[in-house]
GUMI-457763 format. One record per atom (N, C-alpha, C): residue in one letter; residue number from 1; atom name; x, y, z. Coordinates in pm, whole numbers, plus 32768, in hexadecimal, padded with zeros to 4 digits. Layout:
(atom "a", NUM, "CA", (X, Y, Z))
...
//
This chain:
(atom "m", 1, "N", (9396, CC67, F339))
(atom "m", 1, "CA", (9406, CC8E, F38D))
(atom "m", 1, "C", (9481, CCA6, F334))
(atom "t", 2, "N", (94C1, CD17, F348))
(atom "t", 2, "CA", (9536, CD3B, F2F8))
(atom "t", 2, "C", (95B4, CCFF, F334))
(atom "v", 3, "N", (9606, CCC4, F2DE))
(atom "v", 3, "CA", (9686, CC8C, F30B))
(atom "v", 3, "C", (96F1, CCF7, F2F8))
(atom "p", 4, "N", (973D, CD17, F363))
(atom "p", 4, "CA", (97A5, CD7F, F356))
(atom "p", 4, "C", (980E, CD55, F2EE))
(atom "i", 5, "N", (983E, CDB7, F2A6))
(atom "i", 5, "CA", (98A6, CDA0, F243))
(atom "i", 5, "C", (992F, CDAA, F287))
(atom "t", 6, "N", (998D, CD5B, F25B))
(atom "t", 6, "CA", (9A12, CD5E, F297))
(atom "t", 6, "C", (9A67, CDCB, F256))
(atom "a", 7, "N", (9AD2, CDF1, F29B))
(atom "a", 7, "CA", (9B2F, CE55, F265))
(atom "a", 7, "C", (9B6B, CE25, F1E2))
(atom "d", 8, "N", (9B88, CDA5, F1D9))
(atom "d", 8, "CA", (9BC0, CD6D, F15E))
(atom "d", 8, "C", (9B5D, CD79, F0EA))
(atom "e", 9, "N", (9ADE, CD63, F106))
(atom "e", 9, "CA", (9A78, CD71, F09E))
(atom "e", 9, "C", (9A6A, CE02, F071))
(atom "v", 10, "N", (9A73, CE5E, F0D0))
(atom "v", 10, "CA", (9A6E, CEED, F0AD))
(atom "v", 10, "C", (9AE5, CF10, F055))
(atom "l", 11, "N", (9B5C, CEE3, F07B))
(atom "l", 11, "CA", (9BD3, CEFE, F02A))
(atom "l", 11, "C", (9BC4, CEC4, EF9E))
(atom "n", 12, "N", (9B94, CE49, EF95))
(atom "n", 12, "CA", (9B80, CE0D, EF11))
(atom "n", 12, "C", (9B1F, CE5E, EEBC))
(atom "r", 13, "N", (9AB6, CE8F, EEF9))
(atom "r", 13, "CA", (9A50, CEDB, EEB1))
(atom "r", 13, "C", (9A81, CF67, EE8B))
(atom "e", 14, "N", (9ACE, CFA8, EEE0))
(atom "e", 14, "CA", (9AF2, D036, EECF))
(atom "e", 14, "C", (9B7C, D04E, EE93))
(atom "f", 15, "N", (9BD1, CFE9, EE8C))
(atom "f", 15, "CA", (9C5D, CFFE, EE68))
(atom "f", 15, "C", (9C70, D048, EDE4))
(atom "l", 16, "N", (9C30, D019, ED7B))
(atom "l", 16, "CA", (9C47, D057, ECF7))
(atom "l", 16, "C", (9C16, D0E8, ECF3))
(atom "e", 17, "N", (9BA5, D104, ED35))
(atom "e", 17, "CA", (9B71, D18D, ED39))
(atom "e", 17, "C", (9BCF, D1E9, ED86))
(atom "v", 18, "N", (9C00, D1BB, EDF8))
(atom "v", 18, "CA", (9C5E, D20C, EE48))
(atom "v", 18, "C", (9CDE, D223, EDFA))
(atom "r", 19, "N", (9D10, D1BB, EDBA))
(atom "r", 19, "CA", (9D89, D1C6, ED68))
(atom "r", 19, "C", (9D76, D22E, ECFB))
(atom "a", 20, "N", (9D05, D22C, ECB7))
(atom "a", 20, "CA", (9CEA, D28B, EC4B))
(atom "a", 20, "C", (9CE6, D31A, EC80))
(atom "r", 21, "N", (9CA7, D32D, ECF1))
(atom "r", 21, "CA", (9C9E, D3B4, ED29))
(atom "r", 21, "C", (9D27, D3E7, ED55))
(atom "l", 22, "N", (9D78, D38F, ED8E))
(atom "l", 22, "CA", (9E00, D3B7, EDB5))
(atom "l", 22, "C", (9E54, D3DB, ED3B))
(atom "l", 23, "N", (9E42, D391, ECCE))
(atom "l", 23, "CA", (9E88, D3B3, EC52))
(atom "l", 23, "C", (9E5C, D43C, EC1E))
(atom "e", 24, "N", (9DDC, D45B, EC2A))
(atom "e", 24, "CA", (9DAB, D4DF, EC01))
(atom "e", 24, "C", (9DEC, D54E, EC53))
(atom "v", 25, "N", (9DF8, D538, ECD5))
(atom "v", 25, "CA", (9E37, D59B, ED2D))
(atom "v", 25, "C", (9ECB, D5AC, ED07))
(atom "a", 26, "N", (9F10, D53D, ECF3))
(atom "a", 26, "CA", (9F9D, D543, ECCD))
(atom "a", 26, "C", (9FAF, D58D, EC48))
(atom "a", 27, "N", (9F56, D573, EBE9))
(atom "a", 27, "CA", (9F5D, D5B7, EB68))
(atom "a", 27, "C", (9F46, D64D, EB76))
(atom "a", 28, "N", (9EEB, D675, EBCF))
(atom "a", 28, "CA", (9ED3, D703, EBE5))
(atom "a", 28, "C", (9F4F, D746, EC1F))
(atom "f", 29, "N", (9F91, D703, EC7E))
(atom "f", 29, "CA", (A00D, D739, ECB6))
(atom "f", 29, "C", (A078, D744, EC4A))
(atom "d", 30, "N", (A083, D6DF, EBF4))
(atom "d", 30, "CA", (A0E5, D6E3, EB86))
(atom "d", 30, "C", (A0C9, D758, EB29))
(atom "r", 31, "N", (A049, D771, EB09))
(atom "r", 31, "CA", (A027, D7E2, EAB2))
(atom "r", 31, "C", (A04E, D866, EAF3))
(atom "m", 32, "N", (A035, D873, EB74))
(atom "m", 32, "CA", (A05C, D8EF, EBBA))
(atom "m", 32, "C", (A0F3, D901, EBBA))
(atom "d", 33, "N", (A13C, D894, EBCD))
(atom "d", 33, "CA", (A1CE, D89C, EBD0))
(atom "d", 33, "C", (A207, D8C2, EB48))
(atom "r", 34, "N", (A1C7, D895, EADC))
(atom "r", 34, "CA", (A1F7, D8B6, EA55))
(atom "r", 34, "C", (A1CD, D941, EA29))
(atom "a", 35, "N", (A167, D978, EA64))
(atom "a", 35, "CA", (A133, D9FB, EA3B))
(atom "a", 35, "C", (A18E, DA6A, EA6C))
(atom "s", 36, "N", (A184, DADE, EA2B))
(atom "s", 36, "CA", (A1D2, DB50, EA58))
(atom "s", 36, "C", (A195, DB89, EAD7))
(atom "g", 37, "N", (A1E4, DBCB, EB25))
(atom "g", 37, "CA", (A1B4, DC06, EBA1))
(atom "g", 37, "C", (A1C9, DBA9, EC17))
(atom "n", 38, "N", (A195, DBD5, EC89))
(atom "n", 38, "CA", (A1A9, DB8B, ED05))
(atom "n", 38, "C", (A12D, DB99, ED5C))
(atom "v", 39, "N", (A0FC, DB2B, ED91))
(atom "v", 39, "CA", (A086, DB2E, EDE8))
(atom "v", 39, "C", (A0A9, DB0A, EE78))
(atom "a", 40, "N", (A12A, DB0E, EE97))
(atom "a", 40, "CA", (A158, DAE3, EF1B))
(atom "a", 40, "C", (A116, DB31, EF8D))
(atom "g", 41, "N", (A0FD, DBB0, EF7C))
(atom "g", 41, "CA", (A0C2, DC01, EFE6))
(atom "g", 41, "C", (A02B, DC0A, EFE1))
(atom "d", 42, "N", (9FED, DBC4, EF84))
(atom "d", 42, "CA", (9F5C, DBCA, EF72))
(atom "d", 42, "C", (9F15, DB80, EFE4))
(atom "a", 43, "N", (9EB2, DBBF, F01F))
(atom "a", 43, "CA", (9E69, DB83, F08F))
(atom "a", 43, "C", (9E24, DB01, F066))
(atom "r", 44, "N", (9DFD, DAF5, EFE9))
(atom "r", 44, "CA", (9DBE, DA7A, EFBB))
(atom "r", 44, "C", (9E20, DA05, EFBF))
(atom "m", 45, "N", (9E9E, DA20, EF9A))
(atom "m", 45, "CA", (9F04, D9B7, EFA2))
(atom "m", 45, "C", (9F1B, D98E, F033))
(atom "d", 46, "N", (9F16, D9EF, F08D))
(atom "d", 46, "CA", (9F23, D9CE, F11B))
(atom "d", 46, "C", (9EB3, D971, F147))
(atom "k", 47, "N", (9E3A, D98A, F118))
(atom "k", 47, "CA", (9DC9, D932, F13A))
(atom "k", 47, "C", (9DDD, D8A7, F0FE))
(atom "i", 48, "N", (9E0F, D8A0, F085))
(atom "i", 48, "CA", (9E29, D81E, F046))
(atom "i", 48, "C", (9E92, D7D1, F094))
(atom "r", 49, "N", (9EFD, D815, F0BC))
(atom "r", 49, "CA", (9F64, D7D2, F10B))
(atom "r", 49, "C", (9F2E, D7A1, F191))
(atom "q", 50, "N", (9EDC, D7F4, F1D0))
(atom "q", 50, "CA", (9E9D, D7CF, F24E))
(atom "q", 50, "C", (9E44, D754, F23A))
(atom "a", 51, "N", (9DFA, D750, F1CD))
(atom "a", 51, "CA", (9DA2, D6DF, F1AF))
(atom "a", 51, "C", (9DF4, D65F, F197))
(atom "l", 52, "N", (9E61, D66B, F14C))
(atom "l", 52, "CA", (9EB5, D5F6, F133))
(atom "l", 52, "C", (9EF0, D5C0, F1B5))
(atom "q", 53, "N", (9F17, D61A, F20E))
(atom "q", 53, "CA", (9F4B, D5EF, F290))
(atom "q", 53, "C", (9EDE, D5A7, F2DE))
(atom "l", 54, "N", (9E65, D5DC, F2DB))
(atom "l", 54, "CA", (9DF5, D59E, F322))
(atom "l", 54, "C", (9DDC, D510, F2EF))
(atom "l", 55, "N", (9DE7, D4FB, F26D))
(atom "l", 55, "CA", (9DCD, D478, F233))
(atom "l", 55, "C", (9E30, D40F, F263))
(atom "q", 56, "N", (9EA3, D439, F292))
(atom "q", 56, "CA", (9F06, D3DA, F2C4))
(atom "q", 56, "C", (9EE4, D3A9, F351))
(atom "d", 57, "N", (9E8D, D3F0, F397))
(atom "d", 57, "CA", (9E65, D3C7, F41D))
(atom "d", 57, "C", (9E10, D349, F414))
(atom "s", 58, "N", (9E16, D2F9, F47B))
(atom "s", 58, "CA", (9DC9, D27C, F479))
(atom "s", 58, "C", (9D57, D280, F4DE))
(atom "e", 59, "N", (9D13, D2F0, F4E5))
(atom "e", 59, "CA", (9CA2, D2FD, F540))
(atom "e", 59, "C", (9C22, D311, F4F1))
(atom "l", 60, "N", (9BB4, D2E5, F52A))
(atom "l", 60, "CA", (9B32, D2F8, F4EA))
(atom "l", 60, "C", (9B0F, D38C, F4E1))
(atom "g", 61, "N", (9ABC, D3AD, F484))
(atom "g", 61, "CA", (9A8D, D437, F478))
(atom "g", 61, "C", (9ADF, D48A, F418))
(atom "r", 62, "N", (9B33, D44B, F3C8))
(atom "r", 62, "CA", (9B87, D497, F36A))
(atom "r", 62, "C", (9B32, D4E4, F305))
(atom "a", 63, "N", (9AC6, D4A9, F2D5))
(atom "a", 63, "CA", (9A73, D4ED, F271))
(atom "a", 63, "C", (9A38, D56D, F2AA))
(atom "e", 64, "N", (9A05, D567, F324))
(atom "e", 64, "CA", (99CC, D5DE, F363))
(atom "e", 64, "C", (9A37, D648, F379))
(atom "e", 65, "N", (9AAA, D61F, F3AA))
(atom "e", 65, "CA", (9B17, D67F, F3C3))
(atom "e", 65, "C", (9B48, D6BD, F341))
(atom "l", 66, "N", (9B50, D66E, F2D7))
(atom "l", 66, "CA", (9B7B, D6A2, F256))
(atom "l", 66, "C", (9B16, D709, F223))
(atom "q", 67, "N", (9A96, D6EC, F231))
(atom "q", 67, "CA", (9A2F, D74B, F207))
(atom "q", 67, "C", (9A3D, D7CE, F254))
(atom "l", 68, "N", (9A5D, D7C6, F2D4))
(atom "l", 68, "CA", (9A6C, D83F, F325))
(atom "l", 68, "C", (9AE3, D893, F2F7))
(atom "i", 69, "N", (9B4C, D852, F2C8))
(atom "i", 69, "CA", (9BC1, D89C, F297))
(atom "i", 69, "C", (9B98, D8F8, F225))
(atom "f", 70, "N", (9B3F, D8C9, F1CE))
(atom "f", 70, "CA", (9B19, D915, F157))
(atom "f", 70, "C", (9A99, D966, F169))
(atom "s", 71, "N", (9A62, D967, F1E1))
(atom "s", 71, "CA", (99E5, D9AE, F1FB))
(atom "s", 71, "C", (99FF, DA35, F23D))
(atom "r", 72, "N", (99A3, DA90, F225))
(atom "r", 72, "CA", (99A6, DB11, F26B))
(atom "r", 72, "C", (9976, DAFB, F2FA))
(atom "p", 73, "N", (99A7, DB4D, F357))
(atom "p", 73, "CA", (996E, DB46, F3DE))
(atom "p", 73, "C", (98DC, DB71, F3DB))
(atom "y", 74, "N", (988B, DB37, F433))
(atom "y", 74, "CA", (97FD, DB59, F435))
(atom "y", 74, "C", (97EB, DBEA, F461))
(atom "n", 75, "N", (9790, DC2F, F41E))
(atom "n", 75, "CA", (9772, DCB9, F43C))
(atom "n", 75, "C", (96DC, DCC5, F451))
(atom "d", 76, "N", (96B4, DCEC, F4C9))
(atom "d", 76, "CA", (9625, DCF9, F4E8))
(atom "d", 76, "C", (95DF, DD5C, F48A))
(atom "n", 77, "N", (9627, DDBC, F455))
(atom "n", 77, "CA", (95ED, DE25, F401))
(atom "n", 77, "C", (9600, DE0A, F36B))
(atom "w", 78, "N", (960E, DD8C, F345))
(atom "w", 78, "CA", (962C, DD6D, F2BA))
(atom "w", 78, "C", (95BE, DD9B, F25B))
(atom "q", 79, "N", (9541, DD95, F284))
(atom "q", 79, "CA", (94D5, DDBF, F22B))
(atom "q", 79, "C", (94DD, DE55, F20E))
(atom "a", 80, "N", (94F4, DEA4, F275))
(atom "a", 80, "CA", (94FF, DF34, F264))
(atom "a", 80, "C", (9578, DF57, F20D))
(atom "e", 81, "N", (95E8, DF14, F224))
(atom "e", 81, "CA", (9661, DF32, F1D6))
(atom "e", 81, "C", (9653, DF0C, F144))
(atom "l", 82, "N", (9601, DEA7, F128))
(atom "l", 82, "CA", (95EB, DE7E, F09D))
(atom "l", 82, "C", (956F, DEBE, F060))
(atom "g", 83, "N", (952A, DF11, F0AE))
(atom "g", 83, "CA", (94B3, DF56, F07C))
(atom "g", 83, "C", (943C, DEFB, F069))
(atom "i", 84, "N", (942F, DE96, F0BE))
(atom "i", 84, "CA", (93C2, DE36, F0B4))
(atom "i", 84, "C", (9361, DE4F, F127))
(atom "e", 85, "N", (92E1, DE57, F106))
(atom "e", 85, "CA", (927D, DE6C, F16F))
(atom "e", 85, "C", (9266, DDED, F1BD))
(atom "a", 86, "N", (9260, DDF7, F240))
(atom "a", 86, "CA", (9240, DD85, F296))
(atom "a", 86, "C", (91AD, DD64, F286))
(atom "r", 87, "N", (918B, DCE5, F286))
(atom "r", 87, "CA", (90FF, DCBA, F278))
(atom "r", 87, "C", (90C4, DC9A, F2FC))
//
C-alpha cells in the first residue's frame, strides 16, 4: 500500500530543482535584455508571458494548460499536410 506524500515533502524534494530552472529562465531573459534588438512583439514571447501568468494560478492542471499554450491546435489532416501516409 502506497502512503501519500505530503505537500511539504514534495517541496523538500523539488525545491532545488525548481529554483535551478527558475534561475535558468531568469538568465535567458537577462540575455535577451542585453542583446541587440527587441522581441517585444514576438509571438513566442507572448506565449512565454502567458505561461508565466498561468504558473501564478493556484489551480490544478497547470502542466496541461502550459503544454496547450505551446502546442499547435489539432488538425485532422495533419498527415496529409506533412506528406505522411496513413496506415
